[in-house]
N, C-alpha and C positions, 0 to 999 in steps of 0.2 A: 580372758578368755582360754580355758586350759585348751588342749589339742582336741582332748577326747570329746569333749563338748561340742568343740568345731567339726569334729567328723561327723558327730550327730547330726547336726545343723545342716550339712552339705553333704549327708550321706548320698546322695544320688550320685555322685561325685566318683564314688570309690565300688560302683556296682557299673561302672562302664559299658556300653553297650560294644564297643571295642577294646581288643585289650590293648592296643597301643594306638591311641587317639591322637588326631590334632591339637595340640593345647594351644589355645588362644587367647590372649588376655588384652581387653580393650578398656581403656584407659579414659573414664569419663563414661557416665550415663546421661547424660542427654540425648537427643533426637539422634545426633551422628553416630554415638555409640550404640544404642540399639537398634537402629537402622542395620547398621555393621554388624552385629550381633545376629539379626534376625537373618543376612545374606549370609553369613557363614553358614549360619546352622542348617540353612534351605541347601546352599551349594556342596559343602561337606559334611556328609553323612555321618563321618567318623568325627567331626570335630567337638569339642568339647571347649565352651566359650565361658570363661568368668570376665563379669564387669565390674571393674573397682573405681570406685568414686570416693573421694574427701570428706563429702558429706555422707551423713549414716540415713539420707533420702534421697531416691532416685530421680530422675527425669529432667534434671539440670534446668534450661530454659522454658519447659513447659510450665514446669513448678515455679521458677523464681523471678522469669525474665514476662511471659505471658500477662496481661493486663486482668487484675480483678474481674473485671465485667467484659471479658470474652472466655466465657465457659466453654463455647463451641470449639475454639483451637485448644482445650485441652483434653477432648476427645480423644485424641491420639495417644493418650496414655493406656487406653483399651487394650490397643494393638501392642504398646509395652507390656503389658502385663501379660498379654499371653507367650511373649518372648521370656520373659524373664520366669515364667512356669513350665518351660520346655525343661526337660529332664537332663540335658546335657548343659543346660547356660546355669549359672548364677551368679547373683548380685553381692557384692562384698563391699558394704559401705564404711565409712570411717577410717579408709585407709588413702594415706596422702603419699603420691608422687612426690619423691625427693627427701621426705623424713621419716615415711613408715616405710618405704623401699624405694631403691634407686632404678634408674632406668635398666642399668646394668644387669641388677641382681634378675628384674623381670626378664630380661633375655636370656640368661642363665637357665631361668625356671621354665619358661616357654618357648614354644617352637616360633610362634607370631606374637607380634606385638602392634597395638594398633592405639596410636595416640589420636582420643577422641575429646580431649578437657576443654575444648572450645577458648574463650577471652576473659579472663577473670581481672582485666586489668584496664586504666582509659588511655586514651591519646591524650595529649596535653598540647596547648595552645603556644606556649612559651612566650608568654606577653606580660608586661610589667603589673603585678598585681594579682597573680593568679593563685598567689596560695594565702592571699586574706579570708578571713572567715565569713561564712557565708556563699562560698563559691564552691559548688560541688559538682559531681558526675551525676550524667542522668542514671549511669548504672545504680549509684549508691542509691538513689532515690528510689528507683524501682525495687532493686533489694527490699530496702525499707518497707514498700508499702506490700511487698509480697513475701515478709515475714523471713527472709534470708537471715539464719544466725550472724553472719557475719555485720549484719547491719542492724542489726536488733535495738543497738545503742546511739544508730546515728540519730543527729537531732536536728533537721532543718528547721529555720526562724521562719515560721509560718504567720509570728505575728507583728514582725518588725517593721512592717508596711504593707501596703495593699498591692504592690506590685513584684510580680515576679520576670524575670526575664528568661527566655531559653534560647541559646545558642545551638543552632540546628533545627531542620524543616522536615526531618524524615520519620519513618512512625514510630520510632521510641519518642522523639521531642514532642510528636502529636498524641501519645499515651499519657505522658506526663502532664501535658496540657489539660487533658481531660479528667485525670484524675485530680488535679486541681480546681478545676472548674465546673465538673458535676456537683450537683448536691450533693452530700452527705449522706442523705436518706437512702438516695440511689445505690449507693455502694453497701448502706450497711447489710443487705443481702447478697453480697457477692463474698469470697472467702479472701475480701482483703484482710492484712493484719489487724488485729484490734487497737495495737497501738497507733496506727496510721490513721484509721479511722477517726480514733478519740483526737487525735492532732488536728486533723483534717476539719472535722467539727468546731473546732476555736478557731479555726484559719481567718484571717483577717484579707488574704490576698484574693483580690476583687478582677483584677486586671494580670493578663498574660499576653507577654510579647514573646512571639516566634521571630527569632531574626535568622536570615539567610546570607550570604554571600553574593547568591545570584537571583535571577528573577524568577517569578511564578512558574515558568515554562521549564526550568531546574530544579523544581521542588523536589525531594528525594521519597515524598511520602506516597502511599498508594491510594487509589479513589476512594475504597473502602475506609481508611482510618480516617482520612479528609472529611468522607460523608459523617462520620460518626462526631467529630469535634462540632463540624457545623449545625449538628443538628441537637446539641446540648440545648436543654429547655431554658428559656429567658436569657439568652447571650447574645450580645450585640458582636456583631463581627465588624472590624474595622480593618478596612484595605484600601489603597491608596489606587485609583484608577489611572492614575499616571504609570504605574509600575506594571499595568497590564497590556501596556502598548508592546507590540511585538516586532523584534527585527527581522530583517531576510532569512538569518541563521535560524532564529528561534521559528520561523513557520517550517522552516526544513525540518528541525527538532519534532515540531508538531506533527508534520506529516508521519515521521516514521515511526511515531512511537504511540501506540495506543492508550499506555497508561498514562504518559505525560499531555496528551490530548485531555482526557478526562479529568484530570489533576485541573488544568487550566480553565477548563469548561466549568467546573465547579467552584472555584474561586472566581469566577467571572460573575456566573451566576450569583455568588452571595453578593458580590457589590450590587447587582440591582436589585435584590430583595432588601438589601440595608436600606437603601437610598429610596424605598418607595413605602415604608412606615415610619411613625413616629418612635423613638427609639425611649424606651420603659424598661429595658434591663439593669439589673446593679452587676452583671457580671460582663467584663469584656474579654475579647481576644482580639491581638492586632498580628494582623502577618507582615512582617518590616521585611522588603528585598531591598539587595543592594547594600548591605551592610556589612563591614569586617570589622568586629575587635580589635583593635589596639592596644588595650590598655583596660584596667579597672581602677576604680577612685576609691580612695581610702577615705574611710566617714571622718568629720572634722569632731563629732560627741564621742563616737565610739572608735578609736584608733585601734588600726588591725582588723576593721569590718569593713565590709565592702559598702560602697554608698551608691555605685553607678557602674555603668559601663562606658567606655570612651570608643566611639564608633569610627571609622574612614567610610564616607560614601565609595561606593565601587559603579564601575561599566563594567560591563561585558566587551571583550575584545578576542576576536578568531571567529574561524568560519564555523561550518555546520559541524557538530560534534567535536569543537575543540575551542569552545567558548570558554573564558576563565573570567574570574571576578581582576577586576585592574584598580589600585587606589585612585582616586582622582584628585587628592590632595584636601579635602574638605572634611570636616570632621562635627560630628555632634554627640553630646551627651545624652544619656537617658537613666534617668536616679532609680535604682531599687535595693532593695536589701539581699534579694535572694537571686542568684544566678544557678541555672542549671545546664553544664556543657554537656547537649547532645551530638558530639563532634565524632565519635566511634569509639568502639572497645578496642582494646589489645592483648593479643596472648603473651603468655610470659615464657620465658624457655625453663629448661631444667638441666641439671649437670647431664652432660653425654649425649644432650639432643643438638644437633646443629640447628641456627637459628638465623633465619634474614630478619634483623632489628630494623631494618629500614622498612621493608614489608608486613613487618610484624607475625610473619607465617614460618613454618618448616621447610626448607627448600625440600622441593620434591614433583617429580613426574608420575603423575596418575596416582598417587597416593603413597607412592615407593619413596620413602624419605632417603635423600641423596646425602653424602659426608659434606658436601658443603656445596656452595651457591658459584661456584668457578665454573661452570660447564662442561665437566668433563664426566658428570652425570654418574658417578660411581656410588653405588647403592649402599645405604647400610643398612647390611643384611637382618632379615627378618623384622626389620621396624616400617611401618607402614603409619599414615594421619590419614584424619579425615575431619569434617566440618572446619570451622572457622579457623582452625589450626592448621588447616590444608589450604584454603582458600583465600583467607579474612574472612572478616563479621559483615557478610553481605547474604543476600538471601532469606526465603523465609523458611517453616520449618521443613515444608516440603521440598527444599531444595538439599537437602542431607540424606533425602533417600538415593537422588542422582549422585550426589558425592557418594557413599558408602557403598552404591554398586559399582562405579568406577573404580573404589579401591580394592574391593574383593576381587574384581574381574583380574586386576592386577596381583594379587594374593596369588589366585591360580593357575595365573601364567607363570609365575615364577616357582610354585610347586611341580608345575607340567615339566618345566624346562630344566629342575633341579639347579635353581639359581641358591634356593634354602638348602643349605647344606645338611644332609642327614649325621644328626649325633651319632656317637658311637653306641649311646645308651639311651631308651627314653627320659625326656625331661620331666620333671617332677609334677609339674604344671600344678593343680589347686593346691594338692596337700603340701606341696614345698613351698606354698605361698603363706599357706596358713599357718605351718609350722616355724616359718620366719618369723611373721607377724607374732605369733605367741612367743618366741623367744624374746621378744622388743615388748612385750606388753601389751601389743595395739590390741586394744577392744573392738574387733571387727561385728560388724552389722550385716547380717543374711537378709534375704528377701522376709522372710519369718518377721523378722524384728522389726524391718520398715513396717509391715502390713499391722504391726501394734499401735505403733505413731497413726499409720492411716485410720484406724477404727477410731482411736482415742480423738484424733483431728475432728472426724463427724460426729462423733459424740459431743465433744463441746459445743461443736455449729449448729447442731442440732437444738442445745439450749438457747440459741441467737436467732433462729431463723436463718441459719447458715448453711450452705454446702458443707462448709468444715471452719474450724477456727485453728487457724496454723499453731503448732508451739515453735515460737519464733529463737528459742534461746539453746544452746549447744548443750546445757545442762537437761533442759526440760526434753530434749529430743534424746539423749544417752538414757536419761531415767528410763522414760518408758520403754526406749526398744531393748533395755537389758535387766527391765525387772521380772 
């Protein structure tokens, strides 16, 4: 894109309300990024905020992480839309930190850089057989059914057997189980990607095992997510009554956590409900507790493919709030051809960014990035962090609001105290970034180009009685955005 055209598309940046604005770059356009931009715009009336993202589409996890049958959760994009339409804010898509532009370059161009690009990789178990075909991360599966362009050609084998094993019992695990077990006809009117819907319509999966290392008291899901899974039509729910027996430490945990108490109550009621009527359903969900995976089984007839999971039975040891799963030396196998690991997301580092690999976060205090995690609290001037990169992959979308507030308070305090050294001349900000990207032939996607994608997806969706039919390849997205 020629720089003159870029200036036209981003023209509001060159008629700033201030002759020397505070120039801020937010990396990542998910909830953490948009909440940070919103707080910066409200707190600093002279600030100009640019939100860059490696994708040509904004909204991050709201678009690619929220399940298609949770449309109410996606309403938050209306709030983000108002932020993007602010005359002092711009979205600049198709810009990848590290390849399109480096962190050191952003620091030269902007007064403040806030990193909010989330967690785009996965934790690993580190056990034998983890590289067998048929073992995937839940993130890949979620991106696949949500139409993320990086996972358009992801091809989970839904026909190899009738059984899928999901390792983990958090909300993402329950989302994945629900998508596998809900009748495809019920998903057809959502914004699920068309390629995923077609695969699910031909799926042979009828049994899903949700496996956790600890017990039902420690299940990491919320009551809302669990209730939705338990409410799937014509679904048999299998929970061993013996797993519901509580220890004194369990009793203490339940007393101190309303969320855990509600989850435990729902699981208990599900056992009673299932035992009171005849089983007629064709689909099954099995909640398996006190099992940790110690290896994956290689297939005899399809070498290199997973044939099952080797589990060790566990017991809980430790007092209230400190119960950990400990192996018992007893083992069992569970046959399956599809394994989805829902054991956590992981952030990735970039050049010039301090990174705590053990915690998977950038070392920080209140969002202020530290030079290292040695404890001397030396700050990396002008660089801040928000969201999963700041605190780890925890919380719900709204958690990022409070996270952003804290980071913006830190920025404001640093500005007031003069911690951010004043440059000898105003930094170029948006115009400087666009010039740099133009020199590298990076095709930037402004918000108006994203709106073309948005309009086209809604048009395609209307033909199928869906809210939208997502464009799910890089080629499709860029073609519509740039035409």
